[in-house]
TIZA-20635 format. One record per atom (N, C-alpha, C, O): residue in one letter; chain; atom name; y, x, z. Coordinates in pm, 1 decimal. Atoms other than C-alpha are relative to their C-alpha. Layout:
REM residues N
- aa_ch_at_py_px_pz
- a_A_CA_Y_X_Z
...
This chain:
REM residues 122
- aa_ch_at_py_px_pz
- d_A_N_124.3_54.1_47.7
- d_A_CA_24923.1_5116.7_12189.7
- d_A_C_-2.5_-135.5_18.9
- d_A_O_-81.6_-195.2_-54.2
- n_A_N_-17.0_155.4_-6.8
- n_A_CA_25004.2_4757.1_12295.8
- n_A_C_53.9_-35.0_-127.7
- n_A_O_2.7_-116.2_-204.8
- e_A_N_-72.6_38.3_113.0
- e_A_CA_25250.8_4757.2_12033.1
- e_A_C_-70.3_-2.0_-133.0
- e_A_O_-51.3_-78.7_-227.4
- i_A_N_83.0_-23.2_153.9
- i_A_CA_25014.2_4876.1_11757.3
- i_A_C_-103.5_-104.7_12.0
- i_A_O_-131.5_-159.2_-94.8
- a_A_N_113.8_115.4_1.6
- a_A_CA_24734.9_4615.8_11870.1
- a_A_C_94.4_-106.5_-29.6
- a_A_O_50.1_-183.4_-114.9
- k_A_N_-72.3_132.8_23.5
- k_A_CA_25007.6_4349.8_11856.3
- k_A_C_48.2_-11.0_-173.7
- k_A_O_57.1_-113.8_-240.8
- l_A_N_-40.5_2.3_145.8
- l_A_CA_25119.4_4462.4_11499.1
- l_A_C_-127.0_-11.3_-75.6
- l_A_O_-117.5_-78.5_-178.4
- q_A_N_107.7_26.0_58.1
- q_A_CA_24751.8_4481.9_11395.6
- q_A_C_-42.8_-126.6_16.6
- q_A_O_-99.9_-173.4_-81.8
- n_A_N_24.1_150.9_-18.6
- n_A_CA_24694.9_4135.7_11523.6
- n_A_C_82.9_-84.1_-117.0
- n_A_O_33.3_-157.9_-202.1
- d_A_N_-104.5_72.2_96.6
- d_A_CA_25022.1_4011.2_11330.0
- d_A_C_-55.2_36.1_-142.3
- d_A_O_-47.9_-49.4_-230.5
- l_A_N_42.0_-47.0_143.6
- l_A_CA_24873.4_4209.8_11019.4
- l_A_C_-108.8_-91.6_-36.7
- l_A_O_-101.1_-152.4_-143.4
- k_A_N_105.1_64.4_22.5
- k_A_CA_24542.7_4035.7_11051.0
- k_A_C_52.7_-160.2_-8.2
- k_A_O_7.4_-225.9_-101.9
- d_A_N_-57.5_153.6_-7.4
- d_A_CA_24722.3_3672.7_11119.3
- d_A_C_63.7_4.0_-142.6
- d_A_O_21.8_-76.3_-226.0
- s_A_N_-52.3_9.9_116.4
- s_A_CA_24926.8_3746.1_10830.4
- s_A_C_-99.3_8.9_-137.0
- s_A_O_-98.9_-73.6_-228.4
- k_A_N_123.6_5.7_112.9
- k_A_CA_24638.1_3842.6_10587.4
- k_A_C_-68.0_-143.8_-5.7
- k_A_O_-72.7_-208.0_-110.6
- e_A_N_61.6_128.7_0.8
- e_A_CA_24451.3_3520.1_10712.4
- e_A_C_83.2_-95.6_-69.7
- e_A_O_38.1_-166.8_-159.4
- a_A_N_-100.2_106.6_40.0
- a_A_CA_24771.5_3313.8_10646.8
- a_A_C_1.7_9.6_-161.9
- a_A_O_-1.7_-93.3_-229.4
- e_A_N_0.2_-18.3_124.4
- e_A_CA_24778.4_3466.3_10303.4
- e_A_C_-119.5_-38.2_-91.2
- e_A_O_-107.3_-80.4_-206.2
- n_A_N_99.1_54.1_49.1
- n_A_CA_24435.9_3395.3_10232.5
- n_A_C_-7.6_-165.9_-9.3
- n_A_O_-39.2_-225.6_-112.2
- l_A_N_-30.9_121.8_-3.6
- l_A_CA_24488.9_3053.3_10334.4
- l_A_C_93.9_-60.0_-110.5
- l_A_O_65.9_-151.4_-188.0
- l_A_N_-103.8_39.6_120.2
- l_A_CA_24779.2_3009.3_10110.7
- l_A_C_-54.4_19.4_-140.6
- l_A_O_-42.3_-69.9_-224.5
- n_A_N_65.6_1.7_117.8
- n_A_CA_24588.2_3164.0_9820.4
- n_A_C_-108.0_-115.4_-40.3
- n_A_O_-128.5_-173.1_-147.0
- n_A_N_116.7_123.3_33.1
- n_A_CA_24301.3_2914.8_9878.4
- n_A_C_63.4_-124.3_-38.5
- n_A_O_40.6_-173.5_-149.0
- k_A_N_-95.3_93.3_57.6
- k_A_CA_24550.5_2634.4_9879.4
- k_A_C_75.1_-8.3_-121.8
- k_A_O_108.0_-112.9_-177.9
- a_A_N_-64.6_-5.8_150.4
- a_A_CA_24715.5_2750.9_9569.3
- a_A_C_-111.5_-23.7_-117.5
- a_A_O_-89.8_-81.5_-224.0
- k_A_N_121.1_21.2_100.3
- k_A_CA_24362.2_2761.7_9392.8
- k_A_C_-38.2_-164.8_-12.6
- k_A_O_-63.5_-228.8_-114.7
- e_A_N_31.7_144.0_11.0
- e_A_CA_24297.3_2407.8_9509.7
- e_A_C_88.8_-74.3_-61.3
- e_A_O_49.0_-168.7_-129.4
- m_A_N_-90.6_69.4_72.9
- m_A_CA_24623.5_2293.6_9388.3
- m_A_C_1.2_-1.4_-158.8
- m_A_O_23.2_-93.7_-237.3
- e_A_N_11.5_-29.9_140.4
- e_A_CA_24583.1_2452.1_9069.1
- e_A_C_-125.4_-77.6_-63.0
- e_A_O_-119.3_-122.5_-177.4
- e_A_N_137.1_70.1_62.8
- e_A_CA_24217.9_2292.1_9015.7
- e_A_C_40.2_-156.2_18.1
- e_A_O_-0.5_-235.8_-66.6
- r_A_N_-47.6_141.8_-10.8
- r_A_CA_24382.5_1949.9_9150.2
- r_A_C_89.7_-33.3_-138.3
- r_A_O_77.9_-134.7_-207.1
- i_A_N_-94.4_9.6_106.8
- i_A_CA_24657.9_2016.9_8882.6
- i_A_C_-69.0_-51.5_-131.1
- i_A_O_-39.2_-149.4_-199.5
- g_A_N_75.4_2.4_109.7
- g_A_CA_24398.4_2068.7_8622.6
- g_A_C_-101.4_-123.1_-21.7
- g_A_O_-158.8_-151.9_-126.7
- e_A_N_76.4_127.6_22.2
- e_A_CA_24212.6_1755.6_8696.5
- e_A_C_97.4_-119.0_-21.4
- e_A_O_62.9_-212.1_-94.1
- l_A_N_-134.9_100.6_15.7
- l_A_CA_24542.6_1536.8_8709.3
- l_A_C_13.7_7.5_-150.0
- l_A_O_-1.9_-87.9_-226.2
- s_A_N_-34.0_-13.3_152.1
- s_A_CA_24624.6_1694.3_8369.1
- s_A_C_-92.3_-50.8_-92.5
- s_A_O_-57.7_-98.9_-200.4
- a_A_N_116.5_53.5_92.0
- a_A_CA_24281.4_1600.2_8228.5
- a_A_C_-13.3_-149.4_-9.1
- a_A_O_-42.6_-218.3_-106.8
- n_A_N_-12.8_151.5_-3.5
- n_A_CA_24313.8_1258.5_8367.4
- n_A_C_101.3_-58.8_-71.3
- n_A_O_84.8_-157.6_-142.9
- l_A_N_-130.2_46.8_97.9
- l_A_CA_24657.4_1214.1_8216.3
- l_A_C_-40.5_-1.2_-128.9
- l_A_O_-42.3_-109.3_-187.9
- d_A_N_71.3_13.6_138.7
- d_A_CA_24504.0_1325.3_7878.7
- d_A_C_-71.3_-107.6_-22.5
- d_A_O_-45.7_-170.9_-124.9
- s_A_N_82.2_101.8_19.7
- s_A_CA_24254.5_1073.3_7917.3
- s_A_C_59.1_-126.7_-9.3
- s_A_O_36.4_-207.3_-99.6
- k_A_N_-93.8_108.3_6.7
- k_A_CA_24495.7_819.1_8010.8
- k_A_C_67.3_-41.8_-117.5
- k_A_O_70.4_-157.9_-158.5
- e_A_N_-79.0_22.9_102.3
- e_A_CA_24711.9_882.5_7722.2
- e_A_C_-73.3_-42.9_-116.5
- e_A_O_-34.8_-137.9_-184.6
- s_A_N_84.7_52.2_70.0
- s_A_CA_24436.6_861.9_7506.7
- s_A_C_-42.1_-148.1_1.1
- s_A_O_-47.0_-213.4_-103.1
- e_A_N_40.5_135.9_-8.4
- e_A_CA_24325.9_530.3_7628.4
- e_A_C_118.0_-80.4_-36.2
- e_A_O_102.5_-177.2_-110.6
- i_A_N_-143.8_74.6_41.6
- i_A_CA_24694.5_403.5_7592.2
- i_A_C_18.1_-0.4_-144.2
- i_A_O_49.0_-109.0_-193.3
- e_A_N_13.1_-5.9_127.0
- e_A_CA_24685.9_512.8_7240.1
- e_A_C_-106.9_-99.6_-44.1
- e_A_O_-73.1_-187.6_-123.2
- e_A_N_94.1_75.6_54.6
- e_A_CA_24377.8_342.5_7178.5
- e_A_C_17.7_-161.3_25.8
- e_A_O_-20.4_-234.7_-65.4
- l_A_N_-75.0_102.0_-25.9
- l_A_CA_24519.3_26.3_7334.3
- l_A_C_88.7_-46.7_-81.7
- l_A_O_83.2_-155.9_-138.2
- k_A_N_-116.0_36.8_118.5
- k_A_CA_24813.9_28.9_7124.5
- k_A_C_-67.2_-11.9_-136.4
- k_A_O_-34.9_-109.7_-203.9
- r_A_N_83.6_19.4_127.8
- r_A_CA_24599.9_58.6_6824.8
- r_A_C_-76.1_-144.2_-12.2
- r_A_O_-74.4_-219.9_-109.2
- k_A_N_81.9_147.8_-8.6
- k_A_CA_24383.6_-248.6_6929.7
- k_A_C_96.5_-94.2_9.5
- k_A_O_70.7_-201.7_-44.7
- n_A_N_-89.8_108.0_-9.1
- n_A_CA_24689.5_-437.6_7011.0
- n_A_C_72.5_-29.2_-130.1
- n_A_O_109.4_-144.8_-150.7
- e_A_N_-37.5_-1.3_93.6
- e_A_CA_24824.4_-365.1_6692.9
- e_A_C_-85.3_-67.4_-109.2
- e_A_O_-30.9_-123.2_-204.5
- d_A_N_122.7_58.3_82.0
- d_A_CA_24502.3_-486.2_6513.9
- d_A_C_-2.8_-144.7_41.6
- d_A_O_-25.3_-232.5_-41.7
- c_A_N_-21.9_128.0_-65.4
- c_A_CA_24544.3_-786.3_6750.8
- c_A_C_109.2_-90.1_-69.2
- c_A_O_95.1_-210.0_-92.9
- i_A_N_-144.3_44.3_45.2
- i_A_CA_24888.3_-858.5_6612.9
- i_A_C_-41.3_-42.0_-148.3
- i_A_O_-28.8_-159.1_-184.2
- q_A_N_34.3_15.8_125.2
- q_A_CA_24764.1_-819.3_6255.9
- q_A_C_-92.2_-112.0_-29.1
- q_A_O_-77.4_-187.9_-124.8
- d_A_N_101.1_103.2_14.2
- d_A_CA_24472.8_-1041.9_6301.2
- d_A_C_76.5_-160.1_26.4
- d_A_O_60.3_-267.1_-32.3
- k_A_N_-76.0_136.1_-23.2
- k_A_CA_24708.0_-1300.8_6458.5
- k_A_C_79.0_-54.0_-101.3
- k_A_O_84.4_-175.4_-121.0
- e_A_N_-88.3_32.4_144.1
- e_A_CA_24944.1_-1295.4_6139.7
- e_A_C_-99.4_-36.4_-83.4
- e_A_O_-75.9_-141.4_-143.3
- k_A_N_104.2_40.9_100.5
- k_A_CA_24637.6_-1321.3_5931.9
- k_A_C_-38.7_-137.7_24.8
- k_A_O_-44.4_-223.1_-63.7
- a_A_N_53.5_148.8_-45.6
- a_A_CA_24517.4_-1628.2_6131.5
- a_A_C_134.4_-102.5_-24.1
- a_A_O_113.6_-217.0_-64.3
- i_A_N_-134.2_86.5_34.5
- i_A_CA_24879.0_-1785.6_6090.8
- i_A_C_-9.3_-38.8_-148.7
- i_A_O_1.8_-152.1_-195.5
- e_A_N_-4.1_22.0_143.7
- e_A_CA_24850.0_-1724.2_5729.1
- e_A_C_-90.4_-108.3_-60.6
- e_A_O_-72.5_-201.4_-139.1
- l_A_N_137.7_104.6_38.6
- l_A_CA_24502.7_-1880.4_5707.9
- l_A_C_39.7_-138.8_19.9
- l_A_O_26.6_-218.3_-73.2
- g_A_N_-47.3_121.1_-64.4
- g_A_CA_24640.8_-2180.1_5913.9
- g_A_C_68.4_-71.5_-94.9
- g_A_O_44.1_-185.9_-133.1
- n_A_N_-92.8_73.3_109.7
- n_A_CA_24915.7_-2228.0_5662.6
- n_A_C_-65.9_-39.4_-116.6
- n_A_O_-39.3_-142.8_-177.8
- e_A_N_82.6_22.6_124.0
- e_A_CA_24661.4_-2189.9_5382.9
- e_A_C_-70.6_-147.0_-1.9
- e_A_O_-66.8_-238.3_-84.3
- v_A_N_94.1_126.5_-34.2
- v_A_CA_24428.9_-2447.5_5543.8
- v_A_C_91.5_-128.4_-20.9
- v_A_O_65.8_-212.1_-107.5
- e_A_N_-109.4_94.5_-1.7
- e_A_CA_24731.8_-2678.9_5605.2
- e_A_C_26.8_-43.1_-164.2
- e_A_O_5.2_-155.8_-208.7
- v_A_N_-43.9_37.7_129.9
- v_A_CA_24848.6_-2656.8_5240.8
- v_A_C_-125.8_-64.7_-83.8
- v_A_O_-105.9_-165.5_-151.5
- l_A_N_117.3_73.5_47.1
- l_A_CA_24466.7_-2730.2_5116.8
- l_A_C_-12.1_-125.3_38.5
- l_A_O_-56.7_-210.9_-37.9
- r_A_N_51.0_123.7_-57.4
- r_A_CA_24445.3_-3007.6_5346.5
- r_A_C_73.2_-85.2_-71.2
- r_A_O_19.2_-182.2_-124.3
- k_A_N_-96.2_105.5_66.3
- k_A_CA_24756.4_-3173.0_5196.8
- k_A_C_-37.4_-16.3_-144.9
- k_A_O_-31.2_-129.5_-192.9
- v_A_N_43.9_6.2_133.2
- v_A_CA_24635.6_-3090.6_4841.5
- v_A_C_-118.1_-83.7_-4.6
- v_A_O_-125.3_-162.2_-99.2
- n_A_N_113.3_80.9_2.7
- n_A_CA_24298.5_-3252.6_4929.5
- n_A_C_35.7_-147.7_21.7
- n_A_O_-23.6_-236.1_-40.1
- e_A_N_-25.2_117.8_-44.9
- e_A_CA_24458.5_-3544.4_5085.9
- e_A_C_77.3_-79.7_-153.4
- e_A_O_52.8_-195.3_-187.6
- d_A_N_-64.7_45.5_120.5
- d_A_CA_24673.2_-3596.6_4755.0
- d_A_C_-102.7_-17.2_-111.2
- d_A_O_-86.2_-102.7_-198.3
- l_A_N_80.4_8.5_108.1
- l_A_CA_24387.4_-3543.9_4538.0
- l_A_C_-114.1_-112.0_45.6
- l_A_O_-188.5_-155.5_-42.4
- v_A_N_86.4_114.7_-57.2
- v_A_CA_24174.9_-3809.4_4753.4
- v_A_C_80.8_-140.3_-47.8
- v_A_O_32.7_-237.2_-106.5
- a_A_N_-98.9_122.6_44.0
- a_A_CA_24481.4_-4052.6_4702.6
- a_A_C_-5.9_-21.6_-138.5
- a_A_O_-26.4_-137.3_-175.4
- a_A_N_15.1_12.0_140.2
- a_A_CA_24476.3_-3986.0_4328.7
- a_A_C_-121.8_-50.4_-50.0
- a_A_O_-119.5_-119.5_-151.9
- q_A_N_121.3_59.4_18.5
- q_A_CA_24112.1_-4067.2_4326.0
- q_A_C_-29.6_-138.0_5.5
- q_A_O_-92.4_-211.3_-71.0
- v_A_N_19.6_151.9_-42.9
- v_A_CA_24138.5_-4382.6_4511.7
- v_A_C_79.0_-58.6_-121.4
- v_A_O_21.8_-143.7_-189.5
- s_A_N_-66.4_61.9_100.4
- s_A_CA_24421.4_-4461.3_4254.7
- s_A_C_-58.7_-15.8_-129.2
- s_A_O_-36.1_-119.2_-192.2
- d_A_N_87.7_-17.8_89.2
- d_A_CA_24188.8_-4352.8_3980.3
- d_A_C_-101.3_-105.9_-14.5
- d_A_O_-113.2_-170.8_-118.4
- n_A_N_90.1_105.4_-13.2
- n_A_CA_23916.2_-4583.2_4095.4
- n_A_C_41.1_-146.4_-14.5
- n_A_O_-24.8_-233.8_-70.9
- i_A_N_-65.5_128.5_8.9
- i_A_CA_24136.6_-4871.2_4128.9
- i_A_C_33.0_-33.1_-148.7
- i_A_O_12.6_-148.4_-186.7
- q_A_N_-15.2_31.4_116.2
- q_A_CA_24237.6_-4836.9_3771.3
- q_A_C_-101.7_-9.3_-80.7
- q_A_O_-101.8_-76.9_-183.6
- i_A_N_142.2_25.3_91.4
- i_A_CA_23889.6_-4796.0_3645.9
- i_A_C_-49.8_-121.5_12.7
- i_A_O_-96.9_-184.9_-81.7
- n_A_N_37.7_139.9_-34.6
- n_A_CA_23809.7_-5101.6_3820.5
- n_A_C_75.6_-108.4_-73.2
- n_A_O_22.6_-205.4_-127.6
- n_A_N_-86.8_99.7_71.1
- n_A_CA_24082.5_-5287.2_3679.9
- n_A_C_-26.7_-15.3_-148.2
- n_A_O_-36.3_-125.4_-202.5
- l_A_N_36.7_-2.3_136.2
- l_A_CA_24005.5_-5163.9_3321.7
- l_A_C_-157.5_-48.3_-28.0
- l_A_O_-196.7_-91.3_-136.5
- q_A_N_138.7_44.2_13.8
- q_A_CA_23631.5_-5241.7_3393.0
- q_A_C_-20.4_-159.2_9.5
- q_A_O_-108.1_-223.1_-48.6
- n_A_N_-24.8_147.7_35.1
- n_A_CA_23740.5_-5602.1_3457.3
- n_A_C_44.8_-65.3_-98.1
- n_A_O_9.8_-178.3_-132.2
- q_A_N_-65.7_60.0_119.5
- q_A_CA_23946.6_-5645.5_3179.8
- q_A_C_-93.8_7.0_-116.3
- q_A_O_-92.2_-84.9_-198.2
- l_A_N_100.5_-25.8_79.4
- l_A_CA_23659.5_-5497.4_2967.9
- l_A_C_-98.2_-128.5_3.5
- l_A_O_-118.0_-209.4_-87.1
- n_A_N_96.0_132.4_-22.9
- n_A_CA_23410.7_-5754.7_3121.0
- n_A_C_63.7_-138.2_-46.1
- n_A_O_-0.5_-227.2_-102.0
- k_A_N_-99.7_149.1_59.7
- k_A_CA_23692.7_-6046.7_3042.5
- k_A_C_-21.5_-1.4_-145.0
- k_A_O_-66.5_-101.8_-200.3
- k_A_N_18.1_-14.0_139.1
- k_A_CA_23687.6_-5912.0_2685.0
- k_A_C_-131.3_-25.3_-68.6
- k_A_O_-151.2_-97.9_-166.0
- d_A_N_131.2_60.7_33.0
- d_A_CA_23336.0_-5922.9_2653.5
- d_A_C_-52.0_-139.2_4.1
- d_A_O_-121.9_-185.8_-85.7
- k_A_N_32.7_146.8_-12.9
- k_A_CA_23285.2_-6270.3_2770.9
- k_A_C_104.7_-79.2_-96.6
- k_A_O_79.1_-188.7_-146.6
- e_A_N_-80.9_74.8_113.4
- e_A_CA_23568.0_-6367.3_2546.0
- e_A_C_-78.8_25.9_-134.6
- e_A_O_-107.5_-73.8_-200.7
- l_A_N_72.5_-26.4_113.7
- l_A_CA_23380.5_-6195.5_2252.7
- l_A_C_-134.7_-86.1_-22.7
- l_A_O_-187.8_-124.4_-127.0
- e_A_N_162.6_57.9_-9.6
- e_A_CA_23050.9_-6354.4_2361.3
- e_A_C_45.2_-143.9_-41.3
- e_A_O_-2.3_-191.4_-144.5
- e_A_N_-57.0_135.9_25.7
- e_A_CA_23240.8_-6705.2_2367.6
- e_A_C_23.9_-9.4_-155.1
- e_A_O_-15.1_-109.2_-215.6
- l_A_N_-49.4_46.2_107.9
- l_A_CA_23385.7_-6645.5_2031.9
- l_A_C_-121.0_28.1_-110.6
- l_A_O_-126.7_-21.5_-223.2
- r_A_N_143.6_1.3_97.7
- r_A_CA_23032.9_-6533.4_1879.3
- r_A_C_-69.1_-123.4_8.4
- r_A_O_-102.2_-185.2_-92.8
- l_A_N_56.8_145.1_-8.4
- l_A_CA_22882.0_-6843.8_2018.1
- l_A_C_72.9_-125.2_-88.6
- l_A_O_15.1_-219.2_-143.3
- s_A_N_-79.9_85.5_74.6
- s_A_CA_23174.7_-7026.7_1858.2
- s_A_C_-1.8_1.0_-130.0
- s_A_O_8.3_-100.3_-199.3
- l_A_N_16.5_-14.2_149.2
- l_A_CA_23140.7_-6870.6_1527.6
- l_A_C_-145.2_-46.1_-30.6
- l_A_O_-161.3_-114.1_-131.9
- i_A_N_129.7_46.0_33.2
- i_A_CA_22752.2_-6930.9_1545.8
- i_A_C_-15.1_-143.5_-11.8
- i_A_O_-91.7_-192.3_-94.9
- h_A_N_-3.8_151.4_-8.8
- h_A_CA_22819.0_-7304.1_1631.9
- h_A_C_77.0_-55.8_-134.9
- h_A_O_37.5_-157.5_-192.0
- i_A_N_-61.1_26.4_102.3
- i_A_CA_23072.7_-7308.6_1348.4
- i_A_C_-85.8_4.4_-155.5
- i_A_O_-78.9_-75.9_-248.5
- c_A_N_99.3_-18.0_113.6
- c_A_CA_22823.6_-7187.3_1089.8
- c_A_C_-98.8_-94.2_-8.6
- c_A_O_-126.4_-163.3_-106.6
- r_A_N_110.1_140.3_4.9
- r_A_CA_22555.5_-7420.8_1199.0
- r_A_C_60.6_-115.4_-59.1
- r_A_O_7.8_-182.3_-147.9
- c_A_N_-53.1_139.3_33.8
- c_A_CA_22795.0_-7700.2_1163.6
- c_A_C_18.8_-11.6_-158.9
- c_A_O_-15.3_-107.6_-228.0
- r_A_N_-10.6_-15.1_145.5
- r_A_CA_22890.9_-7568.4_812.5
- r_A_C_-125.6_-23.1_-100.4
- r_A_O_-125.5_-80.8_-209.2
- r_A_N_114.0_-7.7_76.3
- r_A_CA_22561.8_-7531.7_693.6
- r_A_C_-78.8_-147.9_-2.5
- r_A_O_-152.4_-182.7_-94.9
- r_A_N_48.0_120.0_-11.5
- r_A_CA_22463.7_-7878.3_818.9
- r_A_C_85.5_-118.7_-77.9
- r_A_O_37.3_-225.8_-114.6
- g_A_N_-96.7_84.5_46.2
- g_A_CA_22780.1_-8040.1_677.9
- g_A_C_6.7_29.2_-180.6
- g_A_O_86.0_-33.9_-250.5
């Protein structure tokens, strides 16, 4: 009788232990499911960050190219400004020469008028 009661108790303890293990197994499976979903989410985030990083790298490369183009355009602009200054100096020199020629022509005209007047009188 005592032996049977002890075996029944052992059976009861064994079933309780089995239930506890089954419950623990279910909890572990749920936790594994949560961790798996979390891992998938993190992998998606990593892929998104990789894509954004690639976009940033391309943007940086474009910025470098644009910076180089700006530098070339700045140099071209400097050359054009220098050429314009040179052209303006040349234009001023030609204008001065033209003004001198105009004065010479005016002096010649006045001399010619004077000569003509003298001839008429003479």
